[in-house]
LUMDREN-715212 format. One record per residue (C-alpha): x, y, z; residue in three letters. Coordinates in Angstrom, 2 decimals. Layout:
BEGIN
{{X Y Z} ala}
...
END
This chain:
BEGIN
{{29.65 14.84 1.01} unk}
{{28.76 16.71 4.10} unk}
{{24.55 16.98 5.41} unk}
{{25.46 20.77 3.97} unk}
{{25.81 20.09 0.57} unk}
{{22.65 16.81 1.28} unk}
{{20.44 19.91 2.14} unk}
{{21.34 21.57 -1.74} unk}
{{20.78 19.15 -3.90} unk}
{{18.47 20.13 -6.40} unk}
{{15.56 17.73 -6.97} unk}
{{14.10 16.81 -10.34} unk}
{{11.41 18.22 -11.15} unk}
{{7.26 17.29 -11.33} unk}
{{5.66 15.96 -14.97} unk}
{{3.71 18.97 -16.22} unk}
{{1.10 16.61 -16.80} unk}
{{0.51 16.07 -13.00} unk}
{{1.32 18.81 -11.36} unk}
{{-2.63 20.18 -11.67} unk}
{{-3.14 16.89 -10.00} unk}
{{-1.18 16.95 -7.37} unk}
{{-2.66 20.84 -6.62} unk}
{{-5.98 18.54 -6.57} unk}
{{-5.00 15.99 -4.05} unk}
{{-6.87 16.28 -0.50} unk}
{{-4.46 18.08 2.26} unk}
{{-2.52 15.55 4.84} unk}
{{-3.44 16.50 8.78} unk}
{{-0.64 18.93 9.79} unk}
{{-0.81 17.28 13.45} unk}
{{-2.30 15.11 15.59} unk}
{{-5.67 17.39 15.67} unk}
{{-6.17 17.28 12.17} unk}
{{-6.87 14.23 11.91} unk}
{{-10.31 13.39 12.30} unk}
{{-11.00 16.31 10.25} unk}
{{-8.52 15.19 7.72} unk}
{{-10.48 11.43 7.37} unk}
{{-13.61 13.35 6.67} unk}
{{-11.79 15.55 3.17} unk}
{{-10.77 12.11 1.98} unk}
{{-13.74 10.44 2.36} unk}
{{-15.52 13.01 0.05} unk}
{{-13.13 12.97 -1.96} unk}
{{-13.09 9.48 -2.93} unk}
{{-16.42 8.91 -2.56} unk}
{{-16.27 9.03 -6.76} unk}
{{-14.24 6.50 -6.82} unk}
{{-16.28 4.30 -4.51} unk}
{{-18.80 4.68 -6.08} unk}
{{-17.40 4.07 -9.58} unk}
{{-16.38 0.22 -8.72} unk}
{{-19.92 -0.05 -6.88} unk}
{{-21.69 -0.01 -9.82} unk}
{{-19.04 -1.51 -12.76} unk}
{{-21.21 -3.88 -13.97} unk}
{{-18.38 -6.15 -14.72} unk}
{{-17.37 -6.16 -11.27} unk}
{{-18.87 -8.30 -8.10} unk}
{{-18.49 -6.01 -5.46} unk}
{{-19.08 -7.50 -1.52} unk}
{{-19.18 -5.80 1.91} unk}
{{-17.58 -8.81 4.02} unk}
{{-17.33 -8.01 8.31} unk}
{{-14.61 -10.76 9.51} unk}
{{-13.74 -11.33 13.17} unk}
{{-10.02 -9.66 14.21} unk}
{{-7.72 -9.91 16.89} unk}
{{-10.18 -7.43 18.87} unk}
{{-12.32 -6.58 16.64} unk}
{{-14.23 -7.03 13.84} unk}
{{-12.90 -5.85 10.31} unk}
{{-14.25 -4.74 7.53} unk}
{{-13.10 -6.56 4.00} unk}
{{-14.23 -5.06 0.41} unk}
{{-14.08 -8.46 -2.07} unk}
{{-13.77 -7.71 -5.42} unk}
{{-14.24 -10.72 -8.56} unk}
{{-15.02 -10.46 -11.90} unk}
{{-18.53 -11.66 -12.72} unk}
{{-17.72 -13.43 -15.81} unk}
{{-14.42 -14.58 -15.06} unk}
{{-12.43 -17.17 -17.26} unk}
{{-10.69 -18.91 -15.06} unk}
{{-12.29 -21.87 -12.51} unk}
{{-13.47 -21.85 -9.41} unk}
{{-10.93 -22.55 -7.47} unk}
{{-7.92 -21.67 -9.17} unk}
{{-8.45 -18.39 -9.35} unk}
{{-5.28 -15.66 -7.99} unk}
{{-6.46 -13.96 -4.69} unk}
{{-4.66 -10.96 -3.48} unk}
{{-4.72 -8.80 0.27} unk}
{{-4.91 -5.60 -0.35} unk}
{{-3.85 -2.84 2.21} unk}
{{-4.22 0.54 1.60} unk}
{{-2.41 4.11 2.04} unk}
{{-2.65 6.87 4.05} unk}
{{0.40 6.92 6.68} unk}
{{-1.99 4.59 8.50} unk}
{{-4.13 7.85 10.23} unk}
{{-6.16 7.72 6.67} unk}
{{-8.16 6.29 4.12} unk}
{{-10.36 3.00 4.06} unk}
{{-10.84 -0.08 1.84} unk}
{{-12.32 1.82 -1.01} unk}
{{-8.29 4.24 -0.97} unk}
{{-6.05 3.30 -3.38} unk}
{{-8.51 0.48 -5.35} unk}
{{-9.11 1.15 -8.45} unk}
{{-5.85 -0.30 -9.85} unk}
{{-6.84 -3.95 -8.08} unk}
{{-11.10 -3.70 -9.37} unk}
{{-8.43 -3.82 -13.24} unk}
{{-6.95 -6.80 -11.99} unk}
{{-9.92 -8.13 -10.75} unk}
{{-11.13 -8.08 -14.47} unk}
{{-8.36 -8.04 -16.10} unk}
{{-6.29 -11.45 -14.64} unk}
{{-9.77 -13.22 -13.02} unk}
{{-8.41 -12.34 -9.33} unk}
{{-10.73 -12.51 -6.31} unk}
{{-9.17 -9.35 -4.15} unk}
{{-10.19 -8.64 -0.65} unk}
{{-9.47 -5.20 0.80} unk}
{{-9.08 -4.16 4.30} unk}
{{-10.24 -1.58 6.21} unk}
{{-7.33 -1.94 9.10} unk}
{{-8.53 0.09 12.57} unk}
{{-6.30 3.69 12.32} unk}
{{-3.65 5.26 14.13} unk}
{{-3.70 7.47 16.99} unk}
{{-7.03 5.13 18.16} unk}
{{-5.06 2.43 17.32} unk}
{{-0.99 3.01 17.08} unk}
{{0.66 0.28 15.82} unk}
{{0.52 -2.73 15.48} unk}
{{-3.41 -2.72 15.41} unk}
{{-3.05 -2.26 11.63} unk}
{{-0.59 -4.66 10.66} unk}
{{-2.73 -7.35 13.90} unk}
{{-5.70 -6.34 11.69} unk}
{{-4.10 -7.20 7.84} unk}
{{-2.45 -10.73 9.14} unk}
{{-6.34 -11.76 10.28} unk}
{{-7.47 -10.76 6.99} unk}
{{-4.53 -12.93 4.69} unk}
{{-5.68 -15.46 7.02} unk}
{{-9.31 -15.54 7.08} unk}
{{-8.90 -15.20 3.37} unk}
{{-6.80 -17.98 2.91} unk}
{{-9.23 -20.41 5.32} unk}
{{-12.15 -19.51 2.74} unk}
{{-9.93 -19.85 0.32} unk}
{{-12.42 -22.75 -1.21} unk}
{{-15.43 -20.67 -0.62} unk}
{{-14.02 -17.39 -2.70} unk}
{{-12.94 -19.50 -5.54} unk}
{{-8.75 -18.95 -4.67} unk}
{{-6.19 -21.17 -5.44} unk}
{{-4.82 -20.93 -1.42} unk}
{{-1.11 -21.81 -3.40} unk}
{{-2.22 -18.20 -5.19} unk}
{{-2.27 -15.75 -2.19} unk}
{{-0.60 -12.63 -2.11} unk}
{{-0.18 -9.78 -0.27} unk}
{{-0.33 -5.90 -1.64} unk}
{{0.04 -2.41 -0.43} unk}
{{0.80 1.16 -1.01} unk}
{{2.71 3.52 0.80} unk}
{{1.66 3.06 4.82} unk}
{{-0.30 -0.06 3.33} unk}
{{2.83 -0.88 1.62} unk}
{{4.85 -1.40 5.12} unk}
{{1.94 -2.89 6.56} unk}
{{2.08 -5.90 4.01} unk}
{{5.32 -6.69 4.06} unk}
{{5.15 -6.65 8.26} unk}
{{2.54 -9.24 7.64} unk}
{{4.59 -11.67 4.79} unk}
{{7.74 -11.35 7.52} unk}
{{5.05 -12.54 10.39} unk}
{{3.12 -15.64 8.46} unk}
{{7.15 -16.39 7.55} unk}
{{8.06 -15.93 11.04} unk}
{{4.18 -18.46 11.95} unk}
{{4.48 -20.54 9.64} unk}
{{1.98 -19.31 7.41} unk}
{{-0.74 -18.67 5.22} unk}
{{1.60 -19.20 2.58} unk}
{{2.15 -16.47 -0.08} unk}
{{3.12 -16.51 -3.50} unk}
{{4.40 -12.75 -4.13} unk}
{{4.37 -9.74 -2.65} unk}
{{3.36 -6.36 -4.23} unk}
{{4.64 -3.10 -2.23} unk}
{{4.08 0.51 -3.85} unk}
{{6.55 3.44 -2.75} unk}
{{5.85 1.57 0.88} unk}
{{6.68 3.27 3.52} unk}
{{9.79 0.08 4.91} unk}
{{12.17 2.21 6.79} unk}
{{11.57 4.67 9.60} unk}
{{15.77 4.51 11.18} unk}
{{16.62 8.09 9.99} unk}
{{13.36 9.57 10.83} unk}
{{13.80 11.49 7.35} unk}
{{17.09 12.49 7.33} unk}
{{17.85 10.54 4.16} unk}
{{18.92 13.05 1.70} unk}
{{15.91 12.29 -0.70} unk}
{{13.67 13.56 2.09} unk}
{{16.21 16.79 2.78} unk}
{{15.18 17.43 -1.17} unk}
{{11.73 16.76 -1.18} unk}
{{11.45 18.64 2.90} unk}
{{8.73 20.60 0.94} unk}
{{7.23 18.93 -1.70} unk}
{{3.81 19.03 -2.76} unk}
{{2.61 15.73 -2.28} unk}
{{5.43 14.03 0.83} unk}
{{6.67 16.80 2.51} unk}
{{9.44 15.72 5.34} unk}
{{6.68 17.22 8.64} unk}
{{3.81 14.66 6.77} unk}
{{6.37 11.78 6.95} unk}
{{7.37 12.72 10.74} unk}
{{3.41 13.30 12.17} unk}
{{2.54 9.22 10.49} unk}
{{5.64 8.12 12.45} unk}
{{4.71 9.46 15.68} unk}
{{1.47 8.41 15.33} unk}
{{1.09 5.19 14.25} unk}
{{4.36 4.34 16.99} unk}
{{1.86 5.07 20.09} unk}
{{4.34 7.05 22.06} unk}
{{7.37 3.92 21.74} unk}
{{10.34 4.19 20.09} unk}
{{11.27 2.26 17.23} unk}
{{13.63 0.51 18.85} unk}
{{11.68 -0.83 21.16} unk}
{{9.14 -2.39 19.02} unk}
{{9.52 -5.40 17.18} unk}
{{8.76 -3.94 13.51} unk}
{{10.10 -6.33 10.93} unk}
{{8.65 -3.62 8.30} unk}
{{10.59 -1.06 9.38} unk}
{{13.88 -2.23 8.05} unk}
{{12.84 -3.87 5.01} unk}
{{13.54 -7.21 5.58} unk}
{{11.13 -7.82 3.38} unk}
{{13.69 -7.50 0.23} unk}
{{16.68 -7.39 1.48} unk}
{{16.55 -10.47 2.62} unk}
{{14.13 -12.72 1.01} unk}
{{13.52 -16.70 1.43} unk}
{{12.20 -19.14 -0.89} unk}
{{8.88 -18.95 0.81} unk}
{{8.32 -15.39 1.06} unk}
{{7.22 -15.63 -2.38} unk}
{{8.81 -13.04 -5.48} unk}
{{8.41 -9.57 -3.89} unk}
{{8.32 -6.73 -6.14} unk}
{{9.18 -2.58 -4.23} unk}
{{7.24 0.16 -6.96} unk}
{{8.75 3.09 -6.14} unk}
{{7.97 5.31 -9.19} unk}
{{10.48 7.93 -10.01} unk}
{{9.67 9.91 -6.51} unk}
{{12.77 9.96 -5.23} unk}
{{12.04 11.17 -1.98} unk}
{{9.74 8.20 -1.76} unk}
{{12.78 5.97 -2.57} unk}
{{14.33 6.77 0.12} unk}
{{11.80 5.65 2.23} unk}
{{11.40 2.10 1.22} unk}
{{15.14 -0.06 0.93} unk}
{{19.01 1.29 0.42} unk}
{{20.11 2.16 -2.67} unk}
{{21.59 -0.83 -3.59} unk}
{{17.87 -2.73 -4.11} unk}
{{16.86 -2.69 -7.63} unk}
{{13.26 -2.01 -7.11} unk}
{{10.54 -1.63 -10.30} unk}
{{10.79 1.95 -11.54} unk}
{{7.10 3.37 -12.18} unk}
{{6.23 5.57 -15.07} unk}
{{4.43 8.36 -13.19} unk}
{{5.46 10.02 -10.00} unk}
{{4.29 9.86 -6.81} unk}
{{1.63 6.43 -7.98} unk}
{{-1.03 6.33 -9.87} unk}
{{-3.72 9.13 -8.93} unk}
{{-7.51 9.33 -10.16} unk}
{{-7.91 11.75 -12.79} unk}
{{-4.37 11.39 -14.22} unk}
{{-2.96 11.73 -17.14} unk}
{{-4.73 9.15 -19.39} unk}
{{-1.34 8.04 -21.21} unk}
{{0.90 7.73 -18.36} unk}
{{-2.70 6.12 -16.25} unk}
{{-1.90 3.35 -18.85} unk}
{{1.69 3.01 -18.91} unk}
{{1.40 2.13 -15.46} unk}
{{-1.48 -0.12 -15.01} unk}
{{0.30 -2.14 -18.06} unk}
{{3.94 -2.09 -16.01} unk}
{{1.94 -3.78 -12.34} unk}
{{-0.39 -5.71 -15.03} unk}
{{2.58 -7.54 -16.48} unk}
{{4.21 -8.00 -13.13} unk}
{{0.92 -9.50 -11.99} unk}
{{1.41 -11.71 -14.79} unk}
{{5.02 -12.99 -14.34} unk}
{{5.35 -12.54 -10.85} unk}
{{8.74 -14.16 -10.94} unk}
END
């Protein structure tokens, strides 16, 4: 099938219940000059989510600042106020938010992990890493690797079992989390028991030229032009061939090793994102929502999404 026919491939429709939610999403920047304004819009839109997490009577929410490679790194640490798991035996999750490495903060995408903290007694550390274009790659990955090392070193203080630490991330955060897992493998630690990569940005070699990328070139949520901006800005002027970025090739899910821990890739039913994560021969976790869970989404879809992910956490193997 040639390129001309690929461009004409029909795409599956969005779920009717999700269309109004997608329409309310804050717009992504279209060019580099729009990034700062986009951050302000996104921060305003996610403020209610942050307030709901901070005001949750079942959660302990702690703001910490840890030393990083070039500057201090803010962390938001969530844990249940009434855990049933003994101190020192709780699972630990280092979470990396999405936003194309351009937008977002430690609370973006954190609602599900607040549920994990309450339901599974997990200790969740969400990283507020440096963003492009001011801090291109590998700065975001450097910060998140420093966060993983800090969590592992302070496992006793946090009540975490050091053998039960995992990386998790969504979208751009999934790509960063994958790179952190590879770095931990290559540098001999810290050890990871698992990875959860939710529609991760793993593969930029095709530069949005995949069939799914062309199907959704003008999609309502993830557009080809937005993807290209994220790829160019985060690279900091370097070409993909000259950068050392393991997550670029999806190595963590194509050639897993026992010490990497089990890996799960969730691409939803969103083919646009599946094409940018792993090759088609992989068998990623199929989630029941287009584009992943979003605050304010249909209750039925959100509940099913949470059940799928919680089941994965409970049985990571």
